[in-house]
C-alpha positions in Angstrom: 0.0 0.0 0.0 2.3 2.8 -1.2 1.7 6.3 0.4 1.9 9.6 -1.4 0.8 13.2 -1.1 -1.9 14.6 -3.4 -2.2 18.4 -3.1 -0.6 18.2 0.3 -3.0 15.4 1.4 -1.7 12.0 2.6 -3.1 9.2 0.5 -2.6 5.4 0.7 -3.6 3.2 -2.3 -3.1 -0.4 -3.4 0.1 -1.4 -5.1 -0.2 -0.9 -8.9 -2.7 1.9 -8.7 -2.3 4.9 -11.0 -2.2 8.5 -9.9 -5.7 9.2 -11.3 -7.0 6.2 -9.2 -5.3 7.8 -6.2 -7.0 11.1 -6.9 -10.4 9.3 -7.1 -9.7 7.4 -3.9 -8.8 10.6 -2.0 -11.8 12.5 -3.3 -9.7 15.2 -5.0 -11.1 16.3 -8.4 -8.9 16.0 -11.5 -9.8 16.9 -15.0 -10.1 14.0 -17.5 -12.2 12.6 -20.4 -10.8 9.4 -21.8 -10.1 7.5 -18.6 -12.8 5.2 -17.3 -12.3 2.8 -14.4 -13.9 -0.1 -16.4 -11.8 0.4 -19.5 -8.1 0.2 -20.5 -6.0 3.4 -20.4 -5.9 5.3 -23.7 -4.2 8.6 -22.6 -5.5 10.5 -25.5 -7.3 13.5 -23.9 -4.1 14.8 -22.1 -6.2 16.6 -19.5 -5.3 14.7 -16.3 -1.9 16.4 -16.2 -0.1 16.5 -12.8 3.2 17.8 -11.5 5.3 15.2 -9.7 8.1 16.4 -7.5 11.5 15.5 -9.0 10.2 15.1 -12.5 10.7 18.2 -14.7 7.9 17.6 -17.2 4.2 17.3 -16.4 2.8 13.7 -16.6 -0.6 12.3 -17.3 -2.2 10.8 -14.2 -4.1 8.0 -15.9 -1.0 6.1 -17.1 1.5 6.9 -14.3 1.8 4.3 -11.6 2.0 5.4 -8.0 5.3 5.1 -6.2 6.1 5.2 -2.5 6.7 8.8 -1.3 5.4 10.5 -4.5 4.4 14.2 -4.1 1.8 15.1 -6.7 -0.3 18.1 -7.4 -2.7 19.4 -10.0 -3.0 22.9 -8.6 0.3 24.4 -9.7 -0.1 27.3 -12.2 1.7 25.4 -14.9 -0.7 22.4 -14.5 -3.8 24.6 -14.5 -2.6 26.5 -17.6 -1.9 23.2 -19.4 -5.4 21.9 -18.6 -7.0 25.1 -19.8 -5.1 24.9 -23.1 -6.2 21.2 -23.4 -9.8 22.1 -22.9 -9.4 24.9 -25.4 -8.1 22.4 -27.9 -11.0 20.0 -27.3 -13.5 22.9 -27.7 -11.9 24.3 -30.9 -14.4 22.4 -33.1 -17.1 21.7 -30.6 -20.4 23.1 -31.8 -21.3 24.6 -28.3 -25.0 23.7 -28.9 -25.7 23.1 -25.1 -29.2 24.6 -25.3 -30.4 21.8 -27.7 -28.1 19.0 -26.5 -29.6 16.0 -24.7 -26.6 15.7 -22.5 -27.0 19.2 -21.0 -27.1 19.1 -17.3 -25.0 15.9 -17.0 -22.3 16.7 -19.5 -18.7 16.1 -18.6 -17.6 18.8 -20.9 -19.7 21.4 -19.2 -18.6 20.2 -15.7 -14.9 20.1 -16.6 -15.0 23.5 -18.2 -16.7 25.2 -15.2 -14.2 23.6 -12.8 -10.9 23.6 -14.8 -11.5 25.9 -17.7 -13.2 29.3 -17.8 -10.7 30.8 -20.1 -10.8 33.4 -22.9 -10.9 31.4 -26.2 -8.0 32.0 -28.6 -9.4 30.3 -31.7 -10.6 32.6 -34.4 -10.8 30.2 -37.4 -14.1 28.6 -38.4 -15.0 25.3 -36.8 -14.7 22.1 -38.7 -18.1 20.8 -39.6 -18.8 17.1 -39.2 -21.7 14.7 -39.6 -24.8 15.1 -37.4 -27.6 12.8 -36.4 -25.9 9.6 -37.6 -28.0 6.5 -37.1 -25.5 3.9 -35.7 -28.1 1.2 -35.1 -31.4 0.6 -33.4 -30.6 2.3 -30.1 -27.9 5.0 -30.5 -27.5 8.3 -32.5 -24.2 10.0 -33.1 -23.4 13.7 -33.4 -19.8 13.7 -34.7 -19.4 17.5 -34.1 -19.7 17.0 -30.3 -17.3 14.0 -30.2 -13.9 14.7 -28.6 -12.5 11.3 -29.7 -11.9 10.1 -26.2 -12.3 6.5 -27.6 -14.3 5.3 -24.6 -17.0 3.8 -26.9 -14.5 2.1 -29.2 -12.7 0.6 -26.2 -16.0 -0.6 -24.7 -16.8 -2.5 -27.9 -13.3 -4.0 -28.1 -12.8 -4.8 -24.4 -16.2 -5.4 -22.8 -18.8 -6.4 -25.3 -16.1 -7.7 -27.7 -18.3 -7.0 -30.7 -16.0 -4.5 -32.4 -18.6 -2.4 -34.2 -17.0 1.0 -33.6 -13.8 2.6 -34.7 -12.1 6.0 -35.3 -11.8 6.8 -39.0 -9.9 9.5 -41.0 -7.0 11.6 -39.6 -6.3 14.9 -37.8 -9.3 17.2 -37.2 -11.3 15.1 -39.7 -11.3 12.1 -37.5 -14.7 10.7 -36.6 -16.2 7.8 -34.6 -18.2 5.4 -36.9 -19.4 1.9 -37.4 -17.3 -0.7 -39.2 -18.8 -1.3 -42.6 -21.6 -3.9 -42.5 -21.7 -3.9 -38.7 -24.4 -1.6 -37.2 -24.2 -1.0 -33.4 -26.9 -3.6 -32.6 -25.6 -5.6 -29.6 -27.3 -6.0 -26.3 -24.9 -3.6 -24.5 -24.9 -0.7 -27.0 -26.4 1.9 -24.6 -23.4 1.6 -22.3 -21.7 3.8 -24.9 -24.2 6.5 -24.1 -23.5 6.2 -20.4 -19.7 6.6 -20.8 -19.7 9.3 -23.5 -18.5 12.3 -21.6 -20.3 14.7 -24.0 -23.5 14.6 -26.0 -22.0 12.8 -29.0 -23.8 9.5 -28.4 -27.4 9.7 -27.3 -30.1 7.1 -26.7 -33.0 7.0 -29.2 -35.4 6.0 -26.5 -34.5 8.9 -24.1 -33.5 11.5 -26.6 -35.4 14.8 -26.3 -38.0 13.3 -23.9 -36.9 15.0 -20.6 -34.4 17.5 -19.3 -32.3 15.8 -16.7 -32.9 18.6 -14.2 -36.6 17.6 -14.2 -35.6 14.1 -13.0 -34.9 12.6 -9.6 -32.9 9.4 -9.1 -33.4 6.3 -7.0 -31.1 3.3 -6.4 -32.7 0.0 -7.3 -32.0 -3.5 -8.7 -32.8 -4.4 -12.3 -35.7 -6.9 -12.5 -34.8 -7.9 -16.1 -33.1 -11.2 -15.3 -31.5 -13.1 -12.4 -28.1 -11.3 -12.7 -29.4 -8.5 -10.4 -27.6 -5.5 -12.0 -27.4 -2.5 -9.6 -29.2 0.5 -11.3 -30.3 4.1 -11.0 -33.8 4.8 -12.0 -34.7 8.4 -13.2 -38.2 9.6 -12.6 -40.5 12.6 -12.0 -44.2 13.3 -11.5 -44.9 11.8 -14.8 -43.3 8.4 -14.0 -40.1 6.6 -14.9 -38.0 7.7 -17.9 -34.8 5.6 -18.0 -32.6 3.2 -16.2 -28.8 3.4 -16.0 -26.2 1.1 -14.4 -24.9 1.7 -10.9 -21.4 0.5 -10.0 -21.2 -2.8 -8.2 -17.9 -4.7 -8.9 -19.2 -7.9 -7.5 -22.3 -8.1 -9.7 -22.4 -5.9 -12.9 -19.3 -3.8 -12.6 -20.1 -0.5 -14.4 -22.5 -2.0 -17.1 -25.9 -3.3 -17.8 -27.7 -4.8 -20.8 -30.1 -3.0 -23.2 -32.9 -5.4 -22.3 -32.8 -4.4 -18.7 -33.0 -0.8 -19.5 -36.4 -1.3 -21.0 -37.8 -2.5 -17.6 -38.9 1.0 -16.7 -41.7 0.9 -19.3 -44.1 -1.6 -17.8 -44.0 0.4 -14.5 -45.7 3.5 -15.8 -49.4 4.3 -15.8 -50.0 3.0 -19.4 -50.8 -0.6 -19.0 -51.0 -0.6 -15.2 -53.9 -2.0 -13.2 -55.0 1.1 -11.2 -57.5 -0.4 -8.8 -59.4 -3.6 -7.8 -61.7 -5.4 -10.2 -64.2 -8.1 -9.4 -66.2 -10.2 -11.9 -65.8 -12.4 -14.9 -65.9 -12.1 -18.7 -68.5 -9.6 -19.8 -69.2 -8.5 -16.2 -66.5 -6.5 -14.4 -66.9 -4.1 -11.6 -64.2 -1.6 -10.5 -63.9 -1.6 -6.7 -61.6 -0.2 -4.0 -58.5 -2.3 -3.7 -59.0 -2.9 0.0 -62.6 -4.1 -0.6 -61.3 -6.4 -3.4 -58.6 -7.9 -1.2 -60.9 -8.4 1.8 -63.7 -10.0 -0.2 -61.1 -12.3 -1.9 -59.8 -13.2 1.6 -63.3 -14.0 2.8 -63.9 -16.2 -0.3 -60.5 -17.9 0.4 -61.3 -18.7 4.0 -64.9 -19.9 3.2 -63.5 -22.3 0.6 -61.0 -23.8 3.1 -63.8 -24.1 5.7 -66.1 -25.8 3.3 -63.7 -28.0 1.2 -60.5 -28.2 3.3 -57.0 -26.8 2.8 -56.3 -28.9 -0.3 -59.1 -27.0 -2.1 -57.0 -23.9 -2.5 -53.7 -23.4 -4.3 -51.0 -20.6 -4.5 -49.1 -20.0 -7.7 -45.9 -17.8 -7.4 -43.6 -16.2 -10.0 -40.0 -15.2 -9.4 -40.6 -11.5 -9.7 -41.2 -10.5 -6.1 -39.1 -9.8 -3.1 -37.9 -12.2 -0.4 -39.9 -10.4 2.2 -43.1 -10.7 0.2 -42.6 -14.4 -0.3 -42.1 -15.0 3.4 -45.3 -13.1 4.4 -47.6 -14.5 1.7 -46.3 -18.1 2.3 -46.7 -17.6 6.0 -50.3 -16.6 5.6 -51.0 -19.4 3.1 -49.2 -22.3 4.8 -49.6 -21.3 8.5 -53.1 -19.7 8.5 -54.8 -21.8 5.8 -52.8 -24.9 6.5 -52.4 -25.6 2.8 -49.2 -26.8 1.1 -50.6 -26.5 -2.4 -47.9 -24.0 -3.5 -46.5 -24.0 -7.1 -43.7 -22.2 -8.9 -44.7 -20.8 -12.3 -41.3 -20.7 -14.1 -41.3 -18.9 -17.4 -38.9 -20.0 -20.2 -37.8 -23.2 -18.3 -35.7 -24.3 -21.2 -33.7 -21.1 -21.1 -33.2 -20.7 -17.4 -29.5 -21.7 -17.6 -28.7 -19.6 -20.7 -26.0 -16.9 -20.3 -24.4 -14.6 -22.9 -21.0 -14.6 -21.2 -21.3 -11.0 -19.8 -24.4 -10.1 -17.8 -27.7 -11.2 -19.5 -29.3 -14.5 -18.4 -32.1 -16.6 -19.8 -33.9 -16.6 -16.4 -35.9 -13.4 -16.9 -36.9 -13.2 -13.2 -35.0 -11.2 -10.6 -35.7 -13.5 -7.7 -36.1 -17.2 -8.8 -33.4 -18.1 -6.3 -35.2 -16.3 -3.5 -38.6 -18.0 -4.4 -37.1 -21.5 -4.4 -35.4 -20.8 -1.1 -38.7 -19.4 0.4 -40.6 -22.5 -0.7 -38.0 -24.8 0.8 -38.1 -22.8 4.1 -41.9 -23.1 4.2 -41.8 -26.8 3.5 -43.6 -26.7 0.2 -42.5 -27.9 -3.2 -45.6 -28.5 -5.2 -45.2 -30.2 -8.5 -47.0 -28.7 -11.5 -48.5 -32.0 -12.3 -50.4 -32.0 -8.9 -51.9 -28.6 -9.8 -52.9 -30.0 -13.2 -54.7 -33.0 -11.7 -56.2 -30.9 -9.0 -57.8 -28.5 -11.4 -58.9 -31.3 -13.8 -60.5 -33.3 -11.0 -62.2 -30.2 -9.6 -60.4 -30.8 -6.2 -58.8 -27.3 -6.3 -61.6 -24.8 -6.2 -59.7 -21.5 -5.8 -56.3 -20.4 -7.1 -54.4 -17.5 -5.7 -51.8 -16.2 -8.2 -48.9 -13.8 -7.7 -48.8 -13.1 -11.4 -45.8 -11.7 -13.4 -44.9 -8.1 -12.8 -43.4 -7.8 -16.2 -45.9 -9.7 -18.3 -43.8 -9.3 -21.5 -41.2 -11.9 -20.3 -43.9 -14.6 -19.8 -44.6 -16.0 -23.3 -47.0 -18.5 -21.8 -49.1 -15.9 -20.1 -52.2 -16.6 -22.2 -51.8 -20.3 -21.8 -51.5 -20.1 -18.0 -54.4 -17.7 -17.6 -56.7 -20.2 -19.4 -55.3 -23.1 -17.5 -55.6 -21.5 -14.0 -59.0 -20.1 -15.0 -60.4 -23.6 -14.9 -60.8 -23.1 -11.1 -64.2 -21.9 -9.8 -62.5 -18.9 -8.3 -59.4 -17.0 -9.2 -57.6 -14.3 -7.2 -55.0 -12.7 -9.5 -52.5 -10.3 -8.1 -50.7 -8.3 -10.7 -49.3 -4.9 -11.6 -50.5 -4.7 -15.2 -53.8 -5.0 -17.0 -54.4 -8.2 -19.1 -57.0 -8.6 -21.9 -56.5 -12.4 -21.5 -57.4 -12.2 -17.8 -60.5 -10.2 -18.6 -61.8 -13.1 -20.6 -61.8 -15.8 -17.9 -65.2 -17.3 -16.8 -64.1 -18.1 -13.3 -65.2 -15.7 -10.5 -62.2 -13.5 -10.4 -60.6 -10.8 -8.2 -57.9 -8.7 -9.8 -55.7 -6.9 -7.2 -53.2 -4.3 -8.3 -49.6 -4.8 -7.1 -46.6 -2.5 -6.8 -43.7 -2.8 -9.1 -40.0 -3.1 -8.0 -39.5 0.7 -7.9 -42.6 1.2 -5.6 -41.4 -0.9 -2.7 -38.5 -1.9 -0.5 -37.1 -5.4 -0.2 -34.5 -7.7 -1.5 -33.8 -10.0 -4.4 -31.4 -13.0 -4.5 -29.3 -13.2 -7.6 -28.6 -16.5 -9.4 -25.3 -16.6 -7.5 -27.1 -16.5 -4.2 -26.2 -12.9 -3.3 -29.0 -11.1 -1.5 -29.3 -7.4 -2.6 -31.6 -5.0 -0.8 -33.2 -1.9 -2.3 -35.4 0.9 -1.1 -38.6 2.4 -2.3 -38.0 4.9 -5.1 -41.3 6.4 -6.1 -45.0 5.5 -6.2 -46.7 5.3 -9.6 -50.1 3.7 -8.7 -51.5 4.9 -5.3 -53.8 1.9 -4.8 -51.2 -0.8 -5.6 -50.2 -3.2 -2.8 -47.2 -5.4 -2.2 -47.7 -9.1 -1.5 -47.2 -8.5 2.2 -50.0 -6.0 2.4 -52.2 -8.3 0.4 -51.5 -11.1 2.9 -52.6 -8.8 5.7 -55.9 -8.0 4.0 -56.5 -11.6 2.9 -56.2 -12.6 6.6 -58.8 -10.0 7.5 -56.5 -7.5 9.1 -56.3 -3.7 8.4 -53.7 -1.5 6.8 -52.8 2.0 7.9 -53.8 3.6 4.6 -52.9 7.2 5.8 -49.2 6.4 5.8 -49.1 5.4 2.1 -47.7 7.8 -0.5 -49.8 9.0 -3.4 -49.2 8.0 -7.0 -48.0 10.1 -9.9 -50.4 12.7 -11.1 -49.3 12.7 -14.8 -48.7 16.4 -14.8 -45.2 17.9 -14.4 -45.0 20.8 -11.9 -43.3 24.1 -12.7 -39.8 23.8 -11.2 -39.0 27.5 -11.4 -38.7 29.3 -8.0 -38.7 32.9 -6.8 -35.0 32.5 -6.0 -32.2 33.1 -8.5 -28.5 32.2 -8.3 -25.7 34.6 -9.0 -25.7 36.1 -12.5 
């Protein structure tokens, strides 16, 4: 653990660390563009210049290894002037179109200039014009005029995704990022290039021009897209969720996430959500308060058990809920109702062990491992064949279903709804509406559930790592989690006054009567 001084501050870092890593570890800011902790060192932006005592020339911090007793600074006048000239060089041909740039508000170029630049420009020549709005593939758009050729995106494709679609073409001030001929940017990790682009050169087609980032708040969460459990940040406001970006966790996903997982914000929003309770059957549905729906479903459940015995009811679970929800719902079902008819609805069973070699897994549920563990702990392991025979023989009268939160990843949804709809009564707990569910002839209760961003809890990854997350925001005010449903099914009350309201669908005016310094 070599020790060094950075701007007069004593710092201790692991052997083999570079000076820029020492700066990051010590919390001291240093100007840089091309360096990224998840990629190899390129050393092309020349902005992370530092002065090292005993070395006459300035050095780049990203490619200089720390030595015991080093004395380093980036505050000397010579260093600051060098960085300003470097920034001036990078901005020579930059279009300076911040007002219309999607990256405005979270742009490294803006941030670095305000902290390390603020110079009087020396360039009088006309800027070099380059290509704009280049379609690189299904997810990413390039504006070459904004690009500072940091090569982060190229290195990502070469070193992380290993798909090699991008390169730097031409020479000098005519150099541009582009796709290799015949290879559009179409892999499942393409949007990571947007995350690591320090300027607005690469933008997401999905998010582009939809929101200004200063209208968004962020919450830490876990991606529900598959069993990897990537750590993410979810951006939202009063209108709902707008995007998902990876959050660093070196033990799980590093700095990255897949493009499929980024789409998991869409099913959370109001469009397609079940907004309240519904009771009825095909051709005869009635909208009811969610508490009334859950209580009446609980009454029907208990009456069925009293009349036909515990084996007359069944619980079907999907791997899309938290460990805490499984524990509470299974506790109610097994302990209160004395039934062990619990079954695991596994989507894509033939793909559950598929893996792309980086992050994406064929198990499209965030908590299959947790569900299996909860069923073992509760002493239940119902075989699907038993459910089939129970429904066919009319022994199972009522089925309670914790349906999929993300219905799009359950290709057998229609088949399972028709199969489970053979029961006389069906209690279906789900976050989204379903035209298929609306067609069942069984007496049915539809109970709206919260999605992953609307509750706190934990998921267990395929590796067995338990990851906790907190409530981010509430989209549907009447939605419940499975623990709350279990309370209502058991006939107990909820303190509804403590629950947050849902989104209103109207963005408030963020301007205030206060103004900053002009």
